[in-house]
C-alpha positions in Angstrom: 48.3 -152.5 3.4 49.3 -149.0 2.2 49.3 -148.6 -1.5 52.5 -147.8 -3.1 52.9 -145.0 -5.7 56.2 -145.6 -7.4 57.9 -143.2 -9.7 59.8 -145.3 -12.1 60.7 -142.2 -14.1 62.3 -140.6 -10.9 61.2 -137.2 -11.6 62.7 -135.8 -8.5 66.1 -137.5 -9.1 68.1 -134.1 -10.0 67.0 -132.6 -6.6 69.5 -135.0 -4.7 72.8 -133.0 -4.6 73.7 -134.0 -1.1 72.7 -136.1 1.7 71.6 -135.3 5.3 71.5 -138.8 6.6 72.9 -142.3 5.6 71.0 -145.4 5.8 72.3 -149.0 6.2 71.4 -151.5 3.4 73.0 -154.9 3.4 76.0 -153.3 5.4 76.5 -150.5 3.1 75.7 -146.8 3.7 73.1 -145.3 1.1 72.5 -141.7 0.8 69.0 -139.9 0.8 69.1 -140.0 -3.1 69.7 -143.8 -3.1 66.9 -144.4 -0.6 64.7 -142.3 -3.0 65.5 -144.4 -6.0 64.9 -147.6 -3.9 61.5 -146.3 -2.7 60.6 -145.7 -6.2 61.1 -149.1 -7.9 64.8 -149.5 -8.3 65.5 -151.4 -5.0 66.4 -154.4 -7.1 69.3 -152.5 -8.8 70.8 -151.0 -5.5 70.5 -154.4 -3.8 72.1 -156.3 -6.7 74.8 -153.7 -6.9 75.7 -154.0 -3.1 75.7 -157.7 -3.6 78.2 -157.5 -6.3 80.3 -155.0 -4.4 80.4 -157.2 -1.3 81.3 -160.3 -3.2 83.9 -158.9 -5.8 84.9 -155.3 -5.2 84.8 -154.4 -1.4 88.4 -153.1 -1.5 87.9 -150.9 -4.5 88.5 -147.3 -3.5 86.0 -146.2 -6.3 83.4 -147.8 -8.3 80.9 -146.3 -10.8 77.7 -148.4 -11.1 75.6 -147.6 -14.2 72.2 -149.0 -15.0 72.0 -148.8 -18.8 68.8 -149.4 -20.7 68.8 -151.0 -24.2 65.2 -149.7 -24.9 62.6 -152.6 -25.4 65.3 -155.3 -24.9 67.5 -155.6 -21.9 69.1 -153.6 -19.0 72.8 -153.8 -17.9 74.4 -153.1 -14.6 78.0 -152.0 -15.6 80.6 -151.4 -12.9 83.8 -149.5 -13.8 86.8 -148.0 -11.8 85.8 -144.6 -13.0 88.6 -144.4 -15.5 86.8 -146.2 -18.2 87.7 -149.7 -17.1 84.8 -152.2 -17.2 85.0 -154.3 -14.2 81.6 -156.1 -14.2 78.8 -156.3 -16.4 75.4 -158.1 -16.0 72.4 -158.3 -18.4 69.0 -158.1 -17.2 66.5 -160.0 -19.4 63.5 -157.8 -18.1 63.4 -154.6 -16.3 60.7 -152.3 -15.2 63.2 -149.5 -15.3 62.3 -146.4 -17.1 65.6 -144.3 -16.4 69.2 -144.8 -16.7 71.0 -144.3 -13.4 74.6 -143.8 -12.3 75.8 -144.6 -8.6 79.1 -144.0 -7.1 80.5 -146.1 -4.4 83.3 -144.6 -2.1 84.4 -145.2 1.3 81.5 -147.8 1.9 79.0 -145.2 0.8 76.8 -145.7 -2.2 75.3 -142.3 -3.6 73.8 -140.9 -6.7 76.2 -139.1 -9.2 74.9 -135.7 -8.1 75.5 -136.6 -4.3 79.3 -137.2 -4.9 
């Protein structure tokens, strides 16, 4: 079995400013940057976000999904409409995450903020 070296600090995150390819995850297209975070320890966040989108917000034209860390305590997934209106929040009692992340969901594509 191949050993996995995850980068939970996502050192290369800022280098994703566009996407050359889209990948299907649970029926949603994700960009190169989202694939990168999934491969580096944040797949749980992406798949949870997709599950909530598909169940509650599939018809929303735009969503901002933020992983907010409360250091040493909790993590929160917060979804908003992009205009400051919180639509959904979920508290994780444990997270291995070491970095806050913001994703955008537009036209069935989930992307990093820098890829928008």
